[in-house]
C-alpha positions as CSV (number, residue, x, y, z in Angstrom):
1,X,15.0,-21.1,29.2
2,X,15.7,-18.0,27.0
3,X,12.8,-19.0,24.7
4,X,10.4,-19.4,27.6
5,X,11.5,-16.0,28.9
6,X,10.8,-14.4,25.5
7,X,7.3,-15.9,25.5
8,X,6.6,-14.4,28.9
9,X,7.9,-10.9,28.1
10,X,6.0,-10.4,24.8
11,X,2.8,-9.3,26.5
12,X,4.9,-6.9,28.6
13,X,6.3,-5.4,25.4
14,X,2.9,-5.0,23.8
15,X,1.8,-3.1,26.9
16,X,4.8,-1.0,27.6
17,X,6.0,0.1,24.1
18,X,3.0,2.2,23.4
19,X,4.4,5.2,25.3
20,X,7.9,6.5,25.9
21,X,8.4,8.0,29.4
22,X,9.6,11.6,29.9
23,X,13.2,12.4,30.7
24,X,12.5,12.4,34.5
25,X,10.7,9.1,34.7
26,X,12.2,5.6,34.6
27,X,11.5,3.6,31.5
28,X,9.1,0.6,32.0
29,X,11.5,-1.3,29.8
30,X,14.5,-0.8,32.1
31,X,13.7,-3.5,34.7
32,X,12.7,-5.9,31.9
33,X,15.9,-5.2,30.0
34,X,18.0,-5.7,33.1
35,X,16.1,-9.0,33.9
36,X,16.6,-10.3,30.4
37,X,20.2,-9.4,30.4
38,X,20.9,-11.0,33.7
39,X,19.0,-14.1,32.9
40,X,20.7,-14.4,29.5
41,X,24.1,-14.0,31.1
42,X,23.5,-16.8,33.6
43,X,22.5,-19.3,30.9
44,X,24.8,-18.3,28.1
45,X,27.9,-20.3,27.6
46,X,31.3,-18.9,28.5
47,X,32.1,-18.5,24.8
48,X,29.4,-16.7,22.8
49,X,29.5,-17.7,19.1
50,X,28.0,-15.0,17.0
51,X,27.7,-17.0,13.9
52,X,25.8,-19.9,15.6
53,X,23.6,-17.4,17.3
54,X,22.6,-15.8,14.0
55,X,21.6,-19.2,12.7
56,X,19.8,-20.6,15.7
57,X,18.1,-17.4,17.1
58,X,17.7,-15.2,14.0
59,X,17.0,-17.8,11.3
60,X,19.9,-16.9,9.0
61,X,21.5,-19.4,6.7
62,X,25.0,-20.4,7.5
63,X,26.4,-18.3,4.6
64,X,24.4,-15.3,5.7
65,X,25.5,-15.7,9.3
66,X,29.1,-16.0,8.3
67,X,28.9,-12.7,6.4
68,X,26.8,-10.9,9.1
69,X,28.9,-12.1,12.0
70,X,31.9,-10.1,10.8
71,X,30.0,-6.8,11.5
72,X,29.0,-7.7,15.1
73,X,32.0,-9.8,16.1
74,X,32.5,-7.6,19.1
75,X,29.4,-9.1,20.8
76,X,30.5,-11.3,23.7
77,X,27.0,-12.2,25.1
78,X,23.5,-12.6,23.7
79,X,21.8,-10.2,26.2
80,X,21.5,-7.2,23.8
81,X,20.4,-9.2,20.7
82,X,18.0,-11.2,22.8
83,X,16.4,-8.0,23.9
84,X,16.1,-6.7,20.3
85,X,14.6,-10.0,19.1
86,X,12.1,-10.0,21.9
87,X,11.3,-6.4,21.0
88,X,10.6,-7.3,17.4
89,X,8.6,-10.3,18.4
90,X,6.5,-8.1,20.7
91,X,5.7,-5.9,17.8
92,X,4.6,-8.8,15.7
93,X,7.4,-8.7,13.1
94,X,7.4,-12.1,11.4
95,X,10.5,-14.3,11.9
96,X,11.3,-14.4,8.2
97,X,11.4,-10.6,8.1
98,X,13.5,-10.5,11.2
99,X,16.0,-12.8,9.5
100,X,16.0,-10.6,6.4
101,X,16.5,-7.5,8.5
102,X,19.4,-8.9,10.5
103,X,21.0,-10.2,7.3
104,X,20.9,-6.8,5.7
105,X,21.7,-4.8,8.9
106,X,23.4,-7.1,11.5
107,X,24.1,-4.1,13.7
108,X,20.4,-3.8,14.3
109,X,20.9,-6.5,17.0
110,X,23.2,-4.1,18.8
111,X,20.7,-1.3,19.1
112,X,19.4,-0.3,22.5
113,X,15.7,-1.1,23.0
114,X,15.3,1.6,25.7
115,X,17.2,4.5,24.0
116,X,16.6,3.8,20.3
117,X,14.0,1.3,19.3
118,X,11.2,1.9,21.7
119,X,11.4,5.7,21.2
120,X,11.3,5.2,17.4
121,X,8.1,3.1,17.8
122,X,6.5,5.7,20.0
123,X,7.3,8.4,17.4
124,X,5.6,6.4,14.7
125,X,2.6,5.7,16.9
126,X,2.3,9.5,17.6
127,X,2.1,10.0,13.8
128,X,-0.9,7.7,13.7
129,X,0.8,4.4,12.5
130,X,-0.8,1.3,13.9
131,X,1.3,-1.4,15.6
132,X,0.9,-3.7,12.5
133,X,2.1,-0.8,10.3
134,X,5.1,-0.3,12.5
135,X,5.9,-4.0,12.3
136,X,5.9,-3.8,8.5
137,X,7.8,-0.5,8.5
138,X,10.8,-1.6,10.5
139,X,12.1,-4.4,8.1
140,X,11.6,-2.1,5.1
141,X,13.5,0.9,6.7
142,X,16.4,-1.3,7.7
143,X,19.3,0.7,9.2
144,X,17.4,4.0,8.7
145,X,15.1,3.0,11.5
146,X,17.8,3.2,14.1
147,X,19.8,6.0,12.6
148,X,17.4,8.7,11.4
149,X,14.9,11.0,12.9
150,X,12.0,8.7,12.0
151,X,9.1,11.0,12.9
152,X,10.5,13.9,10.8
153,X,11.3,11.7,7.8
154,X,8.0,9.9,7.8
155,X,6.0,13.1,8.3
156,X,7.8,14.6,5.3
157,X,7.4,11.6,2.9
158,X,3.9,10.4,3.9
159,X,2.1,13.3,2.3
160,X,4.2,12.8,-0.8
161,X,3.2,9.2,-1.3
162,X,-0.3,9.7,-0.1
163,X,-0.7,6.5,2.0
164,X,1.3,4.3,4.2
165,X,1.3,1.4,1.7
166,X,2.7,3.5,-1.1
167,X,5.3,4.9,1.3
168,X,6.3,1.4,2.2
169,X,6.6,0.5,-1.4
170,X,8.9,3.5,-1.9
171,X,11.1,2.6,1.0
172,X,11.4,-1.1,-0.1
173,X,12.5,0.1,-3.5
174,X,15.0,2.5,-2.0
175,X,15.5,2.8,1.7
176,X,18.0,5.5,0.9
177,X,15.2,8.1,0.7
178,X,15.2,8.1,4.5
179,X,18.8,9.2,4.7
180,X,18.5,11.9,2.0
181,X,18.2,15.6,2.7
182,X,14.5,16.1,2.1
183,X,14.5,19.9,2.0
184,X,17.5,20.4,-0.2
185,X,17.5,17.3,-2.4
186,X,14.2,15.4,-2.3
187,X,11.8,18.3,-2.3
188,X,13.4,20.2,-5.3
189,X,13.4,16.9,-7.2
190,X,9.8,16.2,-6.4
191,X,8.7,19.7,-7.5
192,X,10.7,19.3,-10.7
193,X,9.3,15.9,-11.5
194,X,5.8,17.1,-10.9
195,X,6.4,19.8,-13.5
196,X,7.3,17.0,-15.9
197,X,4.0,15.3,-15.1
198,X,5.6,12.6,-12.8
199,X,4.5,11.9,-9.3
200,X,6.5,10.2,-6.5
201,X,4.2,7.2,-6.6
202,X,4.8,6.6,-10.3
203,X,8.5,6.7,-9.7
204,X,8.4,4.4,-6.7
205,X,6.3,1.8,-8.5
206,X,8.5,1.3,-11.5
207,X,11.5,-0.6,-10.1
208,X,14.2,-0.5,-7.5
209,X,16.5,1.9,-9.5
210,X,13.9,4.4,-10.6
211,X,13.2,5.6,-7.0
212,X,16.8,6.9,-7.0
213,X,15.5,9.8,-9.1
214,X,14.0,11.2,-5.9
215,X,17.3,11.5,-4.1
216,X,19.8,12.2,-6.9
217,X,21.4,15.6,-7.2
218,X,18.8,18.1,-8.5
219,X,21.3,19.3,-11.1
220,X,21.9,15.8,-12.4
221,X,18.2,15.2,-12.6
222,X,17.7,18.2,-14.8
223,X,20.6,17.1,-17.1
224,X,19.0,13.7,-17.4
225,X,15.7,15.3,-18.4
226,X,17.5,17.3,-21.2
227,X,19.1,14.1,-22.5
228,X,15.7,12.4,-22.7
229,X,14.3,15.3,-24.7
230,X,17.2,15.0,-27.1
231,X,16.0,11.5,-27.9
232,X,12.7,13.0,-29.1
233,X,10.7,12.1,-26.0
234,X,8.8,15.1,-24.8
235,X,7.9,15.9,-21.2
236,X,4.4,14.9,-20.1
237,X,4.4,12.2,-22.7
238,X,3.4,8.7,-21.7
239,X,6.9,7.3,-22.2
240,X,8.9,10.2,-20.6
241,X,8.9,8.7,-17.1
242,X,10.1,5.3,-18.4
243,X,12.8,7.0,-20.5
244,X,14.0,9.1,-17.6
245,X,14.2,6.1,-15.3
246,X,16.7,4.5,-17.8
247,X,18.6,7.5,-19.1
248,X,19.3,9.1,-15.7
249,X,21.5,6.1,-14.8
250,X,23.2,5.6,-18.1
251,X,26.2,7.6,-19.4
252,X,25.9,9.5,-22.6
253,X,28.5,7.1,-24.0
254,X,26.4,4.1,-23.1
255,X,23.3,5.5,-24.7
256,X,25.2,6.4,-27.9
257,X,26.7,2.9,-27.9
258,X,23.3,1.3,-27.7
259,X,22.0,3.5,-30.6
260,X,25.0,2.5,-32.6
261,X,24.2,-1.2,-32.1
262,X,20.7,-0.7,-33.4
263,X,22.1,1.1,-36.5
264,X,24.6,-1.6,-37.2
265,X,21.7,-4.2,-37.1
266,X,20.0,-2.4,-40.0
267,X,17.9,0.3,-38.4
268,X,18.0,3.8,-40.0
269,X,18.2,6.9,-37.8
270,X,14.4,7.4,-38.0
271,X,13.8,3.8,-37.1
272,X,16.0,4.2,-34.0
273,X,14.2,7.4,-32.9
274,X,10.8,5.6,-33.4
275,X,12.0,2.6,-31.3
276,X,13.1,4.9,-28.4
277,X,9.9,7.0,-28.5
278,X,7.7,3.9,-28.4
279,X,9.9,1.7,-26.0
280,X,12.7,3.7,-24.3
281,X,13.3,0.7,-22.0
282,X,15.1,-0.9,-25.0
283,X,18.1,1.2,-23.9
284,X,18.2,-0.9,-20.8
285,X,18.4,-4.2,-22.7
286,X,21.9,-5.7,-23.0
287,X,23.7,-5.3,-26.3
288,X,24.1,-9.1,-26.7
289,X,20.4,-9.7,-26.3
290,X,19.5,-7.0,-28.8
291,X,21.8,-8.5,-31.4
292,X,20.5,-12.0,-30.8
293,X,16.8,-11.0,-30.9
294,X,17.1,-8.7,-33.9
295,X,19.1,-11.2,-35.8
296,X,16.5,-13.9,-35.2
297,X,13.6,-11.6,-36.1
298,X,15.2,-10.4,-39.3
299,X,17.1,-13.5,-40.5
300,X,14.9,-16.4,-39.3
301,X,11.5,-14.8,-39.2
302,X,12.0,-12.4,-42.1
303,X,10.7,-9.3,-40.4
304,X,11.8,-5.9,-41.8
305,X,13.4,-3.1,-39.9
306,X,10.3,-0.9,-40.3
307,X,8.0,-3.6,-38.9
308,X,10.2,-4.1,-35.8
309,X,10.6,-0.4,-35.3
310,X,6.8,0.0,-35.2
311,X,6.6,-2.8,-32.6
312,X,9.8,-2.4,-30.5
313,X,8.5,-4.6,-27.7
314,X,9.6,-7.5,-29.8
315,X,13.2,-6.6,-29.0
316,X,12.6,-6.9,-25.3
317,X,11.0,-10.3,-25.3
318,X,13.1,-13.3,-24.2
319,X,14.6,-15.1,-27.2
320,X,15.1,-18.4,-25.3
321,X,11.8,-18.5,-23.3
322,X,9.3,-16.8,-25.6
323,X,10.3,-16.1,-29.2
324,X,12.1,-19.4,-30.0
325,X,9.5,-21.7,-28.3
326,X,6.6,-20.0,-30.0
327,X,8.3,-20.0,-33.4
328,X,9.0,-23.7,-32.9
329,X,5.4,-24.5,-31.9
330,X,3.9,-22.6,-34.9
331,X,6.2,-24.5,-37.2
332,X,5.0,-27.7,-35.7
333,X,1.4,-26.8,-36.4
334,X,2.1,-25.7,-39.9
335,X,4.1,-28.9,-40.7
336,X,1.1,-30.9,-39.4
337,X,-1.3,-28.8,-41.6
338,X,-3.2,-27.6,-38.5
339,X,-2.4,-23.8,-38.6
340,X,-0.8,-21.6,-41.2
341,X,0.7,-19.0,-39.0
342,X,4.1,-17.2,-38.8
343,X,5.6,-15.7,-35.7
344,X,4.4,-12.1,-35.8
345,X,3.9,-9.3,-33.3
346,X,0.4,-10.7,-32.8
347,X,1.6,-14.1,-31.8
348,X,4.8,-12.9,-29.9
349,X,3.1,-10.3,-27.8
350,X,0.2,-12.5,-26.7
351,X,0.0,-13.3,-23.0
352,X,1.4,-16.7,-22.2
353,X,-1.9,-18.0,-20.9
354,X,-3.8,-16.8,-24.0
355,X,-1.2,-18.2,-26.3
356,X,-1.4,-21.6,-24.7
357,X,-5.2,-21.6,-24.8
358,X,-5.2,-20.6,-28.5
359,X,-2.3,-22.6,-30.0
360,X,-1.4,-25.4,-27.6
361,X,-4.5,-26.8,-25.9
362,X,-6.6,-27.3,-29.0
363,X,-3.9,-29.5,-30.6
364,X,-2.4,-31.4,-27.6
365,X,-4.4,-34.6,-28.5
366,X,-3.7,-34.5,-32.3
367,X,0.0,-33.8,-31.7
368,X,1.2,-36.0,-28.8
369,X,3.8,-34.4,-26.6
370,X,3.1,-30.9,-27.9
371,X,2.2,-29.3,-24.6
372,X,5.0,-31.0,-22.7
373,X,7.7,-30.1,-25.3
374,X,6.5,-26.5,-25.5
375,X,6.5,-26.1,-21.7
376,X,10.0,-27.6,-21.6
377,X,11.3,-25.2,-24.2
378,X,9.8,-22.2,-22.3
379,X,11.5,-23.3,-19.1
380,X,14.8,-23.7,-20.8
381,X,15.1,-27.4,-20.1
382,X,16.7,-29.8,-22.6
383,X,14.2,-31.5,-24.9
384,X,14.0,-35.2,-25.0
385,X,12.2,-35.4,-28.3
386,X,11.5,-33.3,-31.4
387,X,8.3,-33.3,-33.2
388,X,9.7,-31.6,-36.3
389,X,13.2,-30.5,-37.1
390,X,14.0,-27.1,-35.5
391,X,14.1,-24.2,-37.8
């Protein structure tokens, strides 16, 4: 019965949510909400199980429901969450995104449609957002949608990002930008980053962590900038943004330790500085991986420190899924007298599709099992046969 009721009220939501009434007029949602609540209470069981509700009505897994139910254990009836789910359905929010929203912010189900959610939608509509954009915005904003002054926040950030899609990307990377102090934190950071040649869109598009630059303490951001410059990476250079996104969230001790690892592996000071200028993201690579990759490149392949320093992307490639499989395949071809190639930057940096077309497909008939064994090695699965002894 509840499901049938939701299907009937969706059109009403689509019609009534476009405007929010004034303080002296009754909300068009009030009778609907009361009807939904009354109906839900008459059909709901005496004991309302929150965990079961999250699974059956919201689409959460049992594990997600168990975790989320602890935050809304006070709910004794489904009337409020039913109203919220109907509201989201009326806006056109996909069920999968509703499930993700509820899993991340279970208390969203406790929000008042009349006093919180519907007014927020009206605010966004007044800013020019379409209903479909609002439906995409709510799951991305998470708890910020029901807690913050949405209109003020969106109107501040939208000009910064330049478009709704870019704003949405920024929010998905860091919903915390909505809860930050725009005037005293975000705006000074944005101005400073612009002086360094970095735009908000560039920061938001790097990764989840980099967007935190926008809301960190302005003083901390300036200190991080100085630390990047100490590494020999100048402002407005192509790699400055990448270096800042890493260094800003690493302690000085962690950076020094990573540099120390490179030196112990045979890189001189000028080699290390060259690596950091060309590929500052090496600082974000785990120490264990750096040791394994560099040891493989120097000992097994025979590459010199200068060669690797000139091509530091080699250090960031996966040893198990790229370097070792390609090294193995080239050895197979050499042993069969088909190609006389070593693993170099040329063969290591090649896109996977290109590498397969150039070094796998032409020989799959003359070397039975070549393509299958190579694919198996790249996936990390155990090999069932070896064409030649591994190096």
